[in-house]
DOFIRO-970562 format. One record per residue (C-alpha): residue number from 1; residue in three letters; x, y negated, z. Coordinates in Angstrom, 1 decimal. Layout:
<sites>
  num  residu      xx      yy      zz
  NUM     Ala       X       Y       Z
...
</sites>
This chain:
<sites>
  num  residu      xx      yy      zz
    1     Unk    -8.3    11.7    30.2
    2     Unk    -6.2     9.7    32.7
    3     Unk    -7.8     6.9    34.7
    4     Unk    -7.2     3.8    32.6
    5     Unk    -9.0     1.3    34.8
    6     Unk    -6.4    -1.2    36.1
    7     Unk    -6.6    -3.2    39.2
    8     Unk    -6.2    -6.9    39.0
    9     Unk    -4.9    -7.6    42.5
   10     Unk    -1.3    -8.2    41.5
   11     Unk    -2.1    -8.9    37.9
   12     Unk    -0.8   -12.0    36.1
   13     Unk    -2.3   -12.9    32.8
   14     Unk     0.8   -15.0    31.9
   15     Unk     3.2   -12.2    32.8
   16     Unk     1.1    -9.8    30.7
   17     Unk     1.0   -12.1    27.7
   18     Unk     4.7   -12.8    27.8
   19     Unk     5.3    -9.2    26.8
   20     Unk     4.1   -10.3    23.3
   21     Unk     7.1   -12.4    22.9
   22     Unk     9.3    -9.9    21.0
   23     Unk     6.5    -9.7    18.3
   24     Unk     5.9   -13.5    18.3
   25     Unk     9.6   -14.4    18.2
   26     Unk    10.1   -13.9    14.4
   27     Unk     7.3   -16.3    13.6
   28     Unk     7.9   -18.7    16.5
   29     Unk     8.9   -21.6    14.2
   30     Unk     5.6   -21.6    12.3
   31     Unk     3.6   -21.2    15.6
   32     Unk     5.5   -24.0    17.3
   33     Unk     5.0   -26.2    14.1
   34     Unk     1.3   -25.4    14.1
   35     Unk     1.0   -26.3    17.8
   36     Unk     2.8   -29.6    17.2
   37     Unk     0.6   -30.4    14.2
   38     Unk    -2.5   -29.6    16.3
   39     Unk    -1.3   -31.9    19.1
   40     Unk    -0.6   -34.6    16.5
   41     Unk    -4.1   -34.2    15.1
   42     Unk    -5.7   -34.5    18.5
   43     Unk    -3.7   -37.6    19.2
   44     Unk    -4.9   -39.1    15.9
   45     Unk    -8.4   -38.5    17.1
   46     Unk    -7.7   -40.4    20.3
   47     Unk    -6.6   -43.5    18.2
   48     Unk   -10.2   -43.8    16.8
   49     Unk   -11.6   -45.3    20.1
   50     Unk    -8.8   -47.9    20.0
   51     Unk    -9.8   -48.9    16.5
   52     Unk   -13.5   -49.1    17.7
   53     Unk   -12.3   -51.5    20.5
   54     Unk   -10.6   -53.7    17.9
   55     Unk   -13.7   -53.7    15.6
   56     Unk   -16.1   -54.6    18.5
   57     Unk   -14.0   -57.2    20.2
   58     Unk   -12.7   -58.6    16.9
   59     Unk   -14.7   -58.6    13.6
   60     Unk   -18.1   -57.8    15.3
   61     Unk   -17.7   -60.5    17.9
   62     Unk   -16.4   -62.9    15.3
   63     Unk   -19.2   -62.0    12.8
   64     Unk   -16.5   -61.0    10.2
   65     Unk   -18.0   -58.5     7.7
   66     Unk   -14.6   -58.0     5.9
   67     Unk   -13.0   -57.0     9.2
   68     Unk   -15.8   -54.6     9.9
   69     Unk   -15.3   -52.9     6.5
   70     Unk   -11.5   -52.8     7.1
   71     Unk   -12.1   -51.1    10.5
   72     Unk   -14.5   -48.6     8.8
   73     Unk   -11.7   -47.8     6.3
   74     Unk    -9.2   -47.3     9.2
   75     Unk   -11.7   -44.9    10.9
   76     Unk   -12.2   -43.0     7.6
   77     Unk    -8.5   -42.6     7.1
   78     Unk    -8.0   -41.4    10.7
   79     Unk   -10.8   -38.9    10.4
   80     Unk    -9.4   -37.6     7.1
   81     Unk    -5.9   -37.3     8.6
   82     Unk    -7.2   -35.4    11.6
   83     Unk    -9.1   -32.9     9.4
   84     Unk    -6.0   -32.4     7.1
   85     Unk    -3.7   -31.7    10.0
   86     Unk    -6.0   -29.2    11.6
   87     Unk    -6.4   -27.4     8.2
   88     Unk    -2.6   -27.4     7.9
   89     Unk    -2.3   -25.8    11.3
   90     Unk    -4.7   -22.9    10.3
   91     Unk    -2.7   -22.3     7.1
   92     Unk     0.5   -22.1     9.0
   93     Unk    -0.7   -19.4    11.5
   94     Unk    -2.8   -17.2     9.2
   95     Unk    -0.1   -15.2     7.4
   96     Unk     2.4   -14.7    10.2
   97     Unk    -0.2   -13.6    12.8
   98     Unk    -1.6   -11.0    10.3
   99     Unk     2.0    -9.8    10.2
  100     Unk     2.3    -9.7    14.0
  101     Unk    -0.9    -7.6    14.2
  102     Unk     0.4    -5.2    11.5
  103     Unk     3.8    -4.8    13.2
  104     Unk     2.1    -4.1    16.6
  105     Unk    -0.2    -1.6    15.0
  106     Unk     2.7     0.1    13.1
  107     Unk     4.7     0.4    16.3
  108     Unk     1.7     1.8    18.2
  109     Unk     1.1     4.5    15.6
  110     Unk     4.8     5.4    15.4
  111     Unk     5.0     5.6    19.2
  112     Unk     1.9     7.8    19.3
  113     Unk     3.7    10.3    17.0
  114     Unk     6.6    10.5    19.4
  115     Unk     4.6    10.9    22.6
  116     Unk     4.5    14.5    24.0
  117     Unk     1.5    16.7    23.5
  118     Unk     0.8    16.5    27.2
  119     Unk     0.1    12.8    26.8
  120     Unk    -2.5    13.4    24.0
  121     Unk    -4.1    16.1    26.1
  122     Unk    -4.8    13.5    28.8
  123     Unk    -6.0    10.6    26.7
  124     Unk    -9.3    10.3    24.8
  125     Unk    -8.9     9.6    21.1
  126     Unk   -11.4     6.7    21.3
  127     Unk    -9.2     5.0    24.0
  128     Unk    -6.2     5.2    21.7
  129     Unk    -8.2     4.1    18.7
  130     Unk    -9.7     1.1    20.4
  131     Unk    -6.2     0.0    21.4
  132     Unk    -5.0     0.1    17.8
  133     Unk    -8.1    -1.8    16.5
  134     Unk   -10.2    -3.9    18.8
  135     Unk    -7.4    -4.8    21.2
  136     Unk    -5.0    -5.8    18.5
  137     Unk    -7.7    -7.9    16.9
  138     Unk    -8.2    -9.7    20.2
  139     Unk    -4.5   -10.4    20.4
  140     Unk    -4.4   -11.8    16.9
  141     Unk    -7.3   -14.1    17.7
  142     Unk    -5.6   -15.2    20.9
  143     Unk    -2.4   -16.1    19.2
  144     Unk    -4.3   -17.9    16.4
  145     Unk    -6.6   -20.0    18.6
  146     Unk    -6.6   -20.0    22.5
  147     Unk    -2.8   -19.9    22.8
  148     Unk    -2.4   -23.0    20.7
  149     Unk    -5.4   -24.9    22.0
  150     Unk    -4.7   -24.3    25.7
  151     Unk    -1.6   -26.4    25.1
  152     Unk    -3.2   -28.8    22.6
  153     Unk    -6.3   -29.5    24.8
  154     Unk    -4.1   -29.9    27.9
  155     Unk    -2.0   -32.5    26.1
  156     Unk    -5.1   -34.1    24.7
  157     Unk    -6.7   -34.4    28.1
  158     Unk    -3.6   -35.9    29.6
  159     Unk    -3.1   -38.4    26.9
  160     Unk    -6.9   -39.3    26.9
  161     Unk    -6.8   -39.8    30.7
  162     Unk    -3.8   -42.1    30.4
  163     Unk    -5.6   -44.1    27.7
  164     Unk    -8.8   -44.4    29.8
  165     Unk    -6.8   -45.5    32.9
  166     Unk    -5.0   -48.1    30.8
  167     Unk    -8.4   -49.4    29.6
  168     Unk    -9.9   -49.7    33.1
  169     Unk    -8.5   -47.8    36.1
  170     Unk   -11.8   -48.0    38.1
  171     Unk   -13.7   -46.3    35.4
  172     Unk   -10.9   -43.8    35.0
  173     Unk   -11.2   -42.8    38.6
  174     Unk   -15.0   -42.2    38.1
  175     Unk   -14.2   -39.9    35.2
  176     Unk   -11.6   -38.0    37.2
  177     Unk   -13.9   -37.3    40.1
  178     Unk   -15.0   -33.8    38.9
  179     Unk   -11.4   -32.7    38.3
  180     Unk   -10.9   -30.9    41.6
  181     Unk   -14.2   -28.8    41.6
  182     Unk   -13.6   -27.9    38.0
  183     Unk   -10.1   -26.6    38.7
  184     Unk   -11.3   -24.6    41.7
  185     Unk   -14.1   -23.0    39.6
  186     Unk   -11.6   -22.1    36.8
  187     Unk    -9.3   -20.3    39.3
  188     Unk   -12.2   -18.3    40.7
  189     Unk   -13.6   -17.6    37.2
  190     Unk   -10.2   -16.4    35.9
  191     Unk    -9.9   -13.7    38.6
  192     Unk   -13.5   -12.4    38.3
  193     Unk   -13.5   -12.5    34.5
  194     Unk   -10.3   -10.5    34.3
  195     Unk   -11.8    -7.6    36.2
  196     Unk   -14.9    -7.5    34.0
  197     Unk   -13.0    -7.9    30.8
  198     Unk   -10.8    -4.9    31.6
  199     Unk   -13.8    -2.8    32.5
  200     Unk   -15.6    -3.8    29.2
  201     Unk   -12.6    -2.9    27.0
  202     Unk   -12.2     0.5    28.7
  203     Unk   -15.9     1.2    28.2
  204     Unk   -15.5     0.3    24.5
  205     Unk   -12.8     3.0    24.3
  206     Unk   -15.1     5.5    26.0
  207     Unk   -17.9     4.7    23.6
  208     Unk   -15.5     5.0    20.6
  209     Unk   -14.6     8.5    21.9
  210     Unk   -18.2     9.6    22.0
  211     Unk   -18.9     8.3    18.4
  212     Unk   -15.7    10.0    17.0
  213     Unk   -16.5    13.3    18.7
  214     Unk   -20.1    13.2    17.5
  215     Unk   -19.0    12.6    13.9
  216     Unk   -16.4    15.4    14.0
  217     Unk   -18.8    17.7    15.7
  218     Unk   -21.8    16.9    13.7
  219     Unk   -22.2    20.6    12.6
  220     Unk   -22.3    21.7    16.2
  221     Unk   -24.8    19.0    17.2
  222     Unk   -27.1    19.8    14.3
  223     Unk   -26.6    23.6    14.6
  224     Unk   -27.7    23.6    18.3
  225     Unk   -30.3    20.8    17.9
  226     Unk   -28.4    18.6    20.4
  227     Unk   -28.9    15.3    18.6
  228     Unk   -31.3    14.0    21.2
  229     Unk   -29.0    14.8    24.2
  230     Unk   -26.1    13.2    22.3
  231     Unk   -28.2    10.2    21.5
  232     Unk   -29.2    10.0    25.2
  233     Unk   -25.5    10.2    26.3
  234     Unk   -24.6     7.4    23.8
  235     Unk   -27.5     5.2    25.0
  236     Unk   -26.3     5.6    28.6
  237     Unk   -22.7     4.6    27.7
  238     Unk   -24.0     1.8    25.5
  239     Unk   -26.3     0.6    28.3
  240     Unk   -23.4     0.6    30.7
  241     Unk   -21.3    -1.4    28.3
  242     Unk   -24.2    -3.8    27.7
  243     Unk   -24.5    -4.4    31.5
  244     Unk   -20.8    -5.2    31.6
  245     Unk   -21.0    -7.6    28.7
  246     Unk   -23.9    -9.3    30.4
  247     Unk   -21.8    -9.7    33.5
  248     Unk   -19.2   -11.4    31.3
  249     Unk   -21.9   -13.6    29.8
  250     Unk   -23.1   -14.7    33.3
  251     Unk   -19.7   -15.6    34.4
  252     Unk   -19.0   -17.5    31.3
  253     Unk   -22.4   -19.3    31.7
  254     Unk   -21.6   -20.2    35.3
  255     Unk   -18.2   -21.8    34.4
  256     Unk   -19.6   -23.5    31.4
  257     Unk   -22.5   -25.0    33.4
  258     Unk   -19.9   -26.5    35.9
  259     Unk   -17.5   -27.6    33.2
  260     Unk   -20.3   -29.3    31.1
  261     Unk   -22.5   -30.7    33.9
  262     Unk   -19.9   -32.4    36.1
  263     Unk   -17.9   -34.2    33.3
  264     Unk   -21.3   -35.3    31.7
  265     Unk   -22.4   -36.7    35.0
  266     Unk   -19.1   -38.5    35.4
  267     Unk   -19.5   -40.1    31.9
  268     Unk   -23.0   -41.2    32.8
  269     Unk   -21.7   -42.8    36.0
  270     Unk   -18.9   -44.5    34.1
  271     Unk   -21.5   -45.9    31.6
  272     Unk   -23.5   -47.4    34.4
  273     Unk   -20.5   -48.9    36.2
  274     Unk   -19.1   -50.2    32.9
  275     Unk   -22.3   -51.7    31.8
  276     Unk   -22.5   -53.6    35.1
  277     Unk   -19.0   -54.9    34.6
  278     Unk   -19.7   -56.0    31.1
  279     Unk   -22.8   -57.8    32.3
  280     Unk   -20.7   -59.5    35.0
  281     Unk   -18.1   -60.5    32.4
  282     Unk   -15.4   -58.4    34.1
  283     Unk   -15.1   -56.1    31.1
  284     Unk   -15.3   -56.6    27.4
  285     Unk   -17.9   -54.6    25.4
  286     Unk   -15.1   -53.3    23.1
  287     Unk   -13.2   -51.9    26.1
  288     Unk   -16.3   -50.1    27.3
  289     Unk   -16.9   -48.7    23.9
  290     Unk   -13.3   -47.6    23.6
  291     Unk   -13.4   -46.1    27.1
  292     Unk   -16.7   -44.1    26.5
  293     Unk   -15.5   -43.0    23.0
  294     Unk   -12.3   -41.6    24.5
  295     Unk   -14.3   -39.9    27.2
  296     Unk   -16.6   -38.4    24.6
  297     Unk   -13.6   -37.3    22.5
  298     Unk   -12.4   -35.3    25.6
  299     Unk   -15.7   -33.4    25.9
  300     Unk   -14.6   -30.7    23.5
  301     Unk   -11.1   -30.2    25.2
  302     Unk   -12.8   -30.0    28.6
  303     Unk   -15.8   -27.9    27.7
  304     Unk   -13.6   -25.4    25.8
  305     Unk   -11.6   -24.6    28.9
  306     Unk   -14.1   -21.9    29.9
  307     Unk   -14.1   -19.8    26.8
  308     Unk   -10.4   -20.4    26.2
  309     Unk    -9.7   -18.9    29.6
  310     Unk   -12.1   -16.1    28.8
  311     Unk   -10.4   -15.3    25.6
  312     Unk    -7.0   -15.5    27.3
  313     Unk    -8.1   -13.0    29.9
  314     Unk    -9.4   -10.6    27.3
  315     Unk    -6.1   -11.0    25.4
  316     Unk    -4.1   -10.3    28.6
  317     Unk    -6.2    -7.2    29.2
  318     Unk    -5.7    -6.1    25.6
  319     Unk    -1.9    -6.6    26.1
  320     Unk    -2.0    -4.4    29.2
  321     Unk    -3.9    -1.7    27.5
  322     Unk    -1.5    -1.8    24.5
  323     Unk     1.6    -1.5    26.6
  324     Unk     0.0     1.2    28.8
  325     Unk     0.6     3.4    25.7
  326     Unk     3.8     1.8    24.6
  327     Unk     5.3     2.3    28.0
  328     Unk     4.6     6.0    28.0
  329     Unk     7.9     8.0    27.8
  330     Unk     8.4     9.4    24.3
  331     Unk    10.1    12.6    23.3
  332     Unk    13.8    12.5    22.6
  333     Unk    13.2    13.0    18.9
  334     Unk    16.8    12.6    17.9
  335     Unk    18.3    10.2    15.3
  336     Unk    17.3     9.7    11.8
  337     Unk    20.5    11.3    10.7
  338     Unk    19.6    14.4    12.7
  339     Unk    16.3    14.6    11.0
  340     Unk    17.7    14.2     7.5
  341     Unk    20.4    16.8     8.2
  342     Unk    17.8    19.2     9.5
  343     Unk    15.6    18.7     6.5
  344     Unk    18.5    19.6     4.1
  345     Unk    19.5    22.7     6.2
  346     Unk    16.1    24.0     7.2
  347     Unk    17.0    27.5     6.1
  348     Unk    20.4    27.5     7.7
  349     Unk    19.4    28.0    11.4
  350     Unk    21.0    26.4    14.4
  351     Unk    24.1    28.5    14.6
  352     Unk    27.5    26.9    15.2
  353     Unk    30.3    28.1    13.0
  354     Unk    31.5    31.5    14.0
  355     Unk    28.6    32.2    16.3
  356     Unk    26.6    35.4    15.7
  357     Unk    22.8    35.2    15.2
  358     Unk    21.0    36.3    18.4
  359     Unk    17.4    35.5    17.5
  360     Unk    14.9    34.0    19.9
  361     Unk    15.4    34.6    23.6
  362     Unk    13.3    33.6    26.7
  363     Unk    15.3    33.8    30.0
  364     Unk    13.3    33.4    33.2
  365     Unk    10.9    30.9    31.6
  366     Unk     8.3    29.4    33.9
  367     Unk     5.6    26.9    33.0
  368     Unk     3.2    25.0    35.1
  369     Unk     1.1    22.1    33.7
  370     Unk     2.4    18.7    35.1
  371     Unk    -1.0    17.7    36.4
  372     Unk    -1.7    21.1    38.0
  373     Unk    -2.6    21.0    41.7
  374     Unk     0.3    21.5    44.1
  375     Unk     0.8    25.1    45.0
  376     Unk    -1.2    26.5    42.1
  377     Unk     0.3    29.6    40.4
  378     Unk     2.2    28.9    37.2
  379     Unk     0.7    29.7    33.8
  380     Unk     3.9    31.6    32.9
  381     Unk     6.1    33.1    35.5
  382     Unk     9.7    34.1    34.8
  383     Unk     9.2    35.3    31.2
  384     Unk    12.1    37.4    29.8
  385     Unk    11.8    38.3    26.2
  386     Unk    14.2    38.8    23.3
  387     Unk    13.2    38.7    19.6
  388     Unk    16.2    40.0    17.6
  389     Unk    17.3    38.3    14.4
  390     Unk    14.9    39.2    11.5
  391     Unk    12.5    40.9    13.9
  392     Unk     8.8    40.2    14.3
  393     Unk     7.3    40.4    17.8
  394     Unk     3.6    40.5    18.4
  395     Unk     2.4    38.8    21.6
  396     Unk    -0.8    40.5    23.0
  397     Unk    -2.8    39.6    26.1
  398     Unk    -6.2    39.0    27.5
  399     Unk    -7.9    35.6    26.8
  400     Unk    -6.3    33.0    29.1
  401     Unk    -3.2    35.0    29.7
  402     Unk    -0.9    32.1    28.3
  403     Unk    -0.1    33.4    24.8
  404     Unk    -0.7    30.0    23.1
  405     Unk     1.2    28.2    25.9
  406     Unk     4.2    30.5    25.4
  407     Unk     4.3    29.8    21.7
  408     Unk     4.0    26.0    22.3
  409     Unk     7.2    26.1    24.4
  410     Unk     9.3    27.2    21.4
  411     Unk     9.0    24.0    19.4
  412     Unk     8.8    22.0    22.7
  413     Unk     5.2    20.9    22.3
  414     Unk     5.3    21.5    26.1
  415     Unk     8.3    21.4    28.3
  416     Unk     9.0    24.5    30.4
  417     Unk     9.1    24.0    34.1
  418     Unk    12.3    26.2    34.5
  419     Unk    14.2    28.8    32.6
  420     Unk    15.8    28.8    29.2
  421     Unk    14.9    29.4    25.6
  422     Unk    17.6    29.8    23.0
  423     Unk    17.6    30.0    19.2
  424     Unk    20.7    32.0    18.0
  425     Unk    22.3    31.3    21.3
  426     Unk    21.7    27.6    21.3
  427     Unk    19.5    26.2    24.1
  428     Unk    16.5    24.4    22.5
  429     Unk    16.8    21.5    25.0
  430     Unk    20.3    20.9    23.4
  431     Unk    18.7    20.5    19.9
  432     Unk    17.1    17.2    19.0
  433     Unk    13.4    17.7    18.6
  434     Unk    13.3    16.6    15.0
  435     Unk    15.9    19.2    14.2
  436     Unk    14.4    21.9    16.3
  437     Unk    11.0    21.5    14.7
  438     Unk    12.6    21.6    11.2
  439     Unk    14.0    25.0    12.1
  440     Unk    10.7    26.4    13.4
  441     Unk     7.4    26.7    11.4
  442     Unk     4.2    26.9    13.3
  443     Unk     0.6    28.0    12.3
  444     Unk    -2.0    27.4    15.0
  445     Unk    -5.2    29.4    15.6
  446     Unk    -7.2    26.2    15.1
  447     Unk    -6.0    24.9    11.7
  448     Unk    -5.8    21.2    11.3
  449     Unk    -5.9    19.6     7.8
  450     Unk    -5.5    15.9     7.0
  451     Unk    -7.3    13.6     4.7
  452     Unk    -4.9    14.3     1.8
  453     Unk    -4.7    16.6    -1.2
  454     Unk    -4.4    20.4    -0.8
  455     Unk    -0.8    20.2    -2.1
  456     Unk     0.2    17.5     0.4
  457     Unk    -1.3    19.4     3.3
  458     Unk     0.7    22.5     2.4
  459     Unk     4.0    20.7     1.6
  460     Unk     3.9    19.0     4.9
  461     Unk     5.6    22.1     6.2
  462     Unk     8.5    21.9     3.7
  463     Unk    11.6    19.8     3.2
  464     Unk    11.3    16.8     1.0
  465     Unk    13.0    18.8    -1.8
  466     Unk    10.2    21.3    -2.1
  467     Unk     8.4    21.4    -5.4
  468     Unk     5.6    23.1    -7.3
  469     Unk     7.3    26.5    -7.2
  470     Unk     7.4    26.5    -3.4
  471     Unk     3.8    25.4    -3.3
  472     Unk     2.7    28.2    -5.6
  473     Unk     4.7    30.8    -3.6
  474     Unk     3.2    29.7    -0.3
  475     Unk    -0.4    29.7    -1.7
  476     Unk     0.2    33.2    -3.1
  477     Unk     1.5    34.5     0.3
  478     Unk    -1.5    33.0     2.1
  479     Unk    -3.9    34.4    -0.6
  480     Unk    -5.2    30.8    -1.1
  481     Unk    -5.9    31.2    -4.8
  482     Unk    -9.3    29.6    -4.1
  483     Unk    -7.5    26.2    -4.5
  484     Unk    -7.3    26.7    -8.3
  485     Unk   -11.1    26.7    -8.4
  486     Unk   -11.4    23.4    -6.7
  487     Unk   -12.2    20.3    -8.9
  488     Unk    -8.7    19.0    -9.1
  489     Unk    -6.8    22.2    -8.0
  490     Unk    -4.0    21.4    -5.6
  491     Unk    -4.6    17.7    -6.1
  492     Unk    -8.2    18.0    -4.7
  493     Unk    -8.6    15.7    -1.7
  494     Unk    -9.5    17.5     1.6
  495     Unk   -12.1    15.8     3.7
  496     Unk   -11.6    14.7     7.3
  497     Unk   -10.4    17.7     9.4
  498     Unk   -10.8    19.9     6.3
  499     Unk   -14.4    20.4     7.1
  500     Unk   -15.3    20.6     3.4
  501     Unk   -13.6    24.0     3.4
  502     Unk   -14.5    27.2     5.3
  503     Unk   -12.7    28.3     8.4
  504     Unk   -10.9    31.0     6.5
  505     Unk    -9.9    28.6     3.7
  506     Unk    -8.5    26.2     6.3
  507     Unk    -6.6    29.0     8.0
  508     Unk    -5.0    30.2     4.8
  509     Unk    -3.8    26.7     3.9
  510     Unk    -2.4    26.3     7.4
  511     Unk    -0.6    29.6     6.9
  512     Unk     0.7    28.5     3.6
  513     Unk     2.0    25.3     5.3
  514     Unk     3.9    27.5     7.8
  515     Unk     5.7    29.6     5.2
  516     Unk     6.3    27.1     2.4
  517     Unk     9.6    26.0     3.9
  518     Unk    11.0    29.6     4.2
  519     Unk    11.8    29.1     7.9
  520     Unk    14.3    31.1     9.9
  521     Unk    11.9    31.1    12.9
  522     Unk     8.2    31.5    12.6
  523     Unk     5.6    31.1    15.3
  524     Unk     2.1    32.2    14.4
  525     Unk    -0.8    31.8    16.8
  526     Unk    -3.4    34.4    15.6
  527     Unk    -3.2    33.1    12.0
  528     Unk    -5.7    35.6    10.5
  529     Unk    -8.6    35.3    13.0
  530     Unk   -10.9    33.6    10.5
  531     Unk   -10.3    35.9     7.5
  532     Unk   -12.5    38.6     6.2
  533     Unk   -11.2    42.2     6.2
  534     Unk   -10.2    42.3     2.5
  535     Unk    -8.5    38.9     2.5
  536     Unk    -6.8    39.8     5.8
  537     Unk    -5.3    42.9     4.2
  538     Unk    -4.0    41.0     1.2
  539     Unk    -2.5    38.2     3.4
  540     Unk    -0.9    40.9     5.6
  541     Unk     0.7    42.6     2.6
  542     Unk     2.2    39.2     1.5
  543     Unk     3.2    38.3     5.0
  544     Unk     5.3    41.4     5.4
  545     Unk     7.6    40.1     2.7
  546     Unk     8.0    36.8     4.5
  547     Unk     8.5    38.4     7.9
  548     Unk    11.3    40.6     6.5
  549     Unk    13.4    37.4     6.1
  550     Unk    12.6    35.6     9.3
  551     Unk    12.5    35.9    13.1
  552     Unk     8.8    35.7    14.1
  553     Unk     6.6    35.5    17.2
  554     Unk     3.0    36.3    16.4
  555     Unk     0.0    36.0    18.8
  556     Unk    -2.3    38.8    17.8
  557     Unk    -5.7    40.1    18.8
  558     Unk    -6.4    42.6    16.1
  559     Unk    -4.5    45.9    15.7
  560     Unk    -4.1    45.1    12.0
  561     Unk    -2.2    41.9    12.9
  562     Unk    -0.1    43.8    15.6
  563     Unk     1.0    46.3    12.9
  564     Unk     2.7    43.4    11.1
  565     Unk     5.3    43.2    13.9
  566     Unk     8.2    45.5    14.7
  567     Unk     7.5    45.4    18.4
  568     Unk     4.8    44.2    20.8
  569     Unk     5.0    42.3    24.1
  570     Unk     2.1    42.5    26.5
  571     Unk     1.5    39.3    28.5
  572     Unk    -0.5    39.8    31.7
  573     Unk    -0.8    37.6    34.7
  574     Unk     1.7    35.2    33.3
  575     Unk     4.4    37.9    33.1
  576     Unk     5.6    40.2    30.3
  577     Unk     4.1    43.5    31.5
  578     Unk     5.5    45.7    28.7
  579     Unk     7.5    45.7    25.5
  580     Unk     7.5    48.4    22.8
  581     Unk     6.1    49.5    19.5
  582     Unk     2.3    49.5    19.0
  583     Unk     2.1    53.3    19.2
  584     Unk     4.4    53.5    22.3
  585     Unk     2.3    51.0    24.2
  586     Unk    -0.9    52.8    23.2
  587     Unk     0.4    55.9    24.8
  588     Unk     2.1    54.5    27.9
  589     Unk     0.1    51.3    28.9
  590     Unk    -3.6    51.5    29.8
  591     Unk    -4.1    47.7    29.7
  592     Unk    -2.7    47.5    26.2
  593     Unk    -4.8    50.5    25.1
  594     Unk    -7.9    48.8    26.5
  595     Unk    -7.2    45.5    24.7
  596     Unk    -6.6    47.3    21.4
  597     Unk    -9.6    49.5    21.8
  598     Unk   -11.8    46.5    22.3
  599     Unk   -10.3    44.7    19.4
  600     Unk   -10.7    47.8    17.2
  601     Unk   -14.4    48.0    18.1
  602     Unk   -14.9    44.3    17.4
  603     Unk   -13.2    44.7    14.0
  604     Unk   -15.5    47.6    13.1
  605     Unk   -18.5    45.7    14.2
</sites>
């Protein structure tokens, strides 16, 4: 997994959050309307102290009960209006912001599907999952509350200060005394909190990865009795996250203590000074009541600065984490038209009109992983191999020789470092990926099934026009008749990762998925490794009929699988060491004979 911890030296929360604008722009009218209504509601709240001043200096001073009741009615109406306006603000933002979150999540998922395999090899699944769930939830909360109230509270504080200065400028200066230290503390807090917030969110991703892996690997954990060690590892990560969250809490407590204590002290000082002025007759009691009521009305806007800044920093961090993935360079998947055309013509192959079929050819293909140390030898070194049209080629080699890597280059799951691969004479780099992958069917050694029905899993490898007959044929070839004994047959839902099925059953369904679309080019990575001897023999018999109509590259470890192919290529030391029939290589190549003898012994065991 790559290092996802970001530095905050040149970081700007505002610059990060501005990247959300393309998603916010479609709902900007409702958001701006909500902000205006919230400002109006806050200003209505600031009118209440002025009404109190009128009541104290007027009806109360004049002993006018009717005037007092009228003032109470005014206060009630203002309170009701304030509550109604804040309720209207919440109603305005709820639906559009849920839409923004859904759009961002959909874009993230779509982008993840277009990112190269090398990206997914480097990133932990928990890190990606936390970006699509926790981080987007934080962004929705930010857009719904802190974004609005940073503006609303700023305007409220400004209007309130003007009102207080207009009441009595000397008391106003007393109230404004803590402003400078509060601002300095906010600047310091923002920088420190940003660092801790980023660390905490990355640690949440790490913890999510551990949980996900533990759930998917529960059979291994239980089988080897490793639940205690896994629990210990989880506790350590959870303890680390807890420590980071406590650091956040300490920072928030510190800023809150300053923001609450200093303004409260200023209000107390204003009360003493104002009371003295009232006693001296220099200030009316109503003015002092209005001044202090306004100051108290500003307590919430001032005290909320701390956690609004904290939520803003967490939202900025979530934005950075989201766009770390979105900024990753996707594959050039081709246009939608390309994809539809490829789906309709899956059996047609990539030949241009008048061009003869030449099969699958590797010319001086070299591959080195992008993150490999400089100077390290390539995994594949100048591979030259030609699989003729309609021919099946078995690829044999020792463990770690690069067989799986070579097969992954054909559908461009990895990009070759140098060289050229052609399908019927067309360079695969000249074919849009969507179209290329519609021409090639792949079955991997580790079969992956999705949380869908058996039929949906198999038909994933077919064009949209495939139907029940294609499904039945594929299941027959893969000897997957066991599906008819399942509770709902081909409509039976497969559990997560297909773990409700045996390894052999999963492998047969993956093989059915590879052949259901009748592909011209077929890449099989040891597709029969999990089958018993009798099932393997039946699958091989059916596969021979399929291989007669396709050009295939088959990674093989067993002699029985090798015998499916017309010819065999031996991969050794990243190079093609020999090519020939199975019997020719047994006679002429000692390394091949050794590999096959070991496989033969293993099969008999």
